[in-house]
N, C-alpha and C positions, 0 to 999 in steps of 0.2 A: 876830017879830023875832029876828034872830040875836043870841045872847048873846056876851059877851066870851069865856067858856069855850069856846064853839063855834068862835069865830074862832081862838083860841089852838091848839085841837086841829087845825084845818085847816092852820094854819101849820106845825105839827109834822109833819103828814102830807106836806107838800110839801118837806120838808127835803132838801137836796142834800148828801149826805155827802162827795162828792168835793170840793166847794168848801170844806169844813171841815177838810180834812186839815192837821194841824199847828196848828190854832187852839185857843186856850183863852180864851174870851170869855164875858161875861155881858151879854145885852141885856135891859134893863128896859123895861117898858111901864107907864106911869102913865096909867090911863084915868080921865078926869075924871068921867065919869058911869057908871062900872062898876068891875069888879074888876081890881086891878093884878096883873100876872104878870111872870115873867121866863123867858128861855130861856138855858140854859147850853150853849154849844157847845164841845165838847172833842174833839179828834182824830177827827173824822168822826162824832161822835154829838151828839144833842141831848136835853136834859131840860127838861121844862116844870114850873114850880112857880108857885103863886099867892103873892101878896104882893109885898113890895118886897125886893130884894136889896141889901144894903149893899156888895156886891162888883161891882155893875154897872159895866161899862166905859163904857156909854152908856145913858141912859134917855130914851125917847121919850115925850112927853106929848101926848095927844090925846083926843078923845072917841070913843065907840064907832062912830059913823057914819064918821068919818075912818079908823079902823082897819079897818073892814069894807071900805071903798072901796079902800084900799091893797092889802089882801090879795086882793081879787077882781080887781084891775086896773082898776077903774072910776075910781079916783083916782090920779093920779101923785104919788108921795111928795115929789118936789122941788117941785111946784106947791103941795102942801099946806103944805110948809115955808115957801115964799115967801109964801103967802097967810095965814100966821099960824095955820093950823089944826093944825100940828104943830110942836112945839118939841123941842129936844134938849139934854140936859145931859150933860157928859162929853165923850168923844172923838167928835165929830160925824162924823169920817171913817169910823168904824166903821159908822155908820148906812147908809152907801153899800153896805156888804157884804151887807146884808139881802136885796137883790135877787138876789144870787148864791146865798146860802144858802137862801132861801125863794122860789124862782121862782113867778110867778103862773101 
């Protein structure tokens, strides 16, 4: 089984720096059955850290299976949200930027 750490590293490897030009955002990921992490996107770079960031602009709450599905393209993020498998706290519109920043 793929771990949350593996998924987070995969996301980092897919990062699109061109889409992050001029941004300064923190995306939190609260994983109900795994380890929380956050991605700090700043001026075309991304940093990955474990735990919870008090500075997160948006925090996405889901389980490992949903996270894995979204990052591989097997699960549509909007469908997961509408189906209650994904919740967002903070600026929900920023969650829409994840597809540009971390393309599948």
